[in-house]
N, C-alpha and C positions, 0 to 999 in steps of 0.2 A: 240374552245375557243372563246367566244364572246369578242370583244374589240371595244371600242369607243375612238377615239383620237381627241380631239379638238385642233384647232390652230387658229391663226389670232388675238389673243388679243394683247393689248399693251397700250401705252399712247397716248391719243389724246386730242386735245384742244376742249373746248365746241363749239358745232356747227359742229364738224367734223364728219367723217364717218369711219366705220370699217366694214369688213365682216368676220364673224366667220365661220369656217368650222369644220365639224365633219365627220371623216372617220370611217366607220363601217366595221367590218370584223367578220367572223364566224357566221353570222346570215343570214337568208333569208330576206334581207333588205327590199324588196318591200312589204313585208307583215306587217312590223312594223309601228306603229305610232311613229313619232319622235317629240321630245320636246326639247325646250331650257328653262332651268331654270337659275336663278341667285341667288347669296347670297352675300349680302353686310355685312361688318363687324358688328357684334352685332345684325344682323337681321336673320329672318328665310329665308330659301330657298323659292323662289317664282317662279311660272310658268310664263314664258315670252311669249312663243308662241308654237303652236302645228301645225304640218302638218300630216294629217292622211295618211293611205295607199292609200286612194282614192283622195289625194291632197286637201282635205278640210283644210282650215287654220283658226286659231284663235289667237287672241292677247290679252294680258293684256291691260286694258284701258290706263295704263301709257305709253305704247309704240305704241299704235295704230296710224297709219299714219306716223310713223317714222321708224319702223322696218318691214322687209319683210323676211319671212321664205320661203325656197324653198328646193327642193330635186332633186337629179339626181340618179335614180334607177340603171342606167347603171354603174355608178361609185361608188355606195354605199355611197353617200355623202348627207349631209344635211347642209344648209347654213343659216346664219342669217345676213342679210344686215341691218346695223344700221346707220341711218342718223340723223342729227340734235341732236347729242349726248349732254347730259346734265351731270353735275357733279353727279346727283343722279342716273345715270346709272352705276356708278362705282360699280363693283362687280366681283366676280368670276362667270363665265358663264359655265354651265354644259349642256352637251348633254345627253338625255335619250332616249333609245329605248324601246318600249313597245309592246308586243304581248302576251296578257293574257295566262298563268300567268307569263310569262317571262318579266323581267325588267332588263335593263343594263344601267349603268352610265359610263360616261367618267370621266377623272380626273380633268377637269376644265381648263379654261384659264382666266387669269386676264385681265380685262378691266378697265382702269383708265382714267377718263375724268377730266382733270385739265389744267388750264393755267399756 
């Protein structure tokens, strides 16, 4: 049974930092492309960052230079380090694992950036 569990969300002041974690189980993690998405209230879910099975990374323009995605295949973990957080980064952040045709989602973790 594939499962993704996010953690690390919370309340942080503007300019602060958080690191999100996603623990994967029940999949051959190293074969999967891993993604972080986010969804703010009233908005569509958007792709934030991707790290492929070969460790190629991509970022949305809105987070480029502030967020860093990484993975640890030995631990079946993917991370999102978020620096210089802004109020507009407030959203529920979701982890997604993809290895065509399989796609799995986590339940999400709330990130709130507010003073």
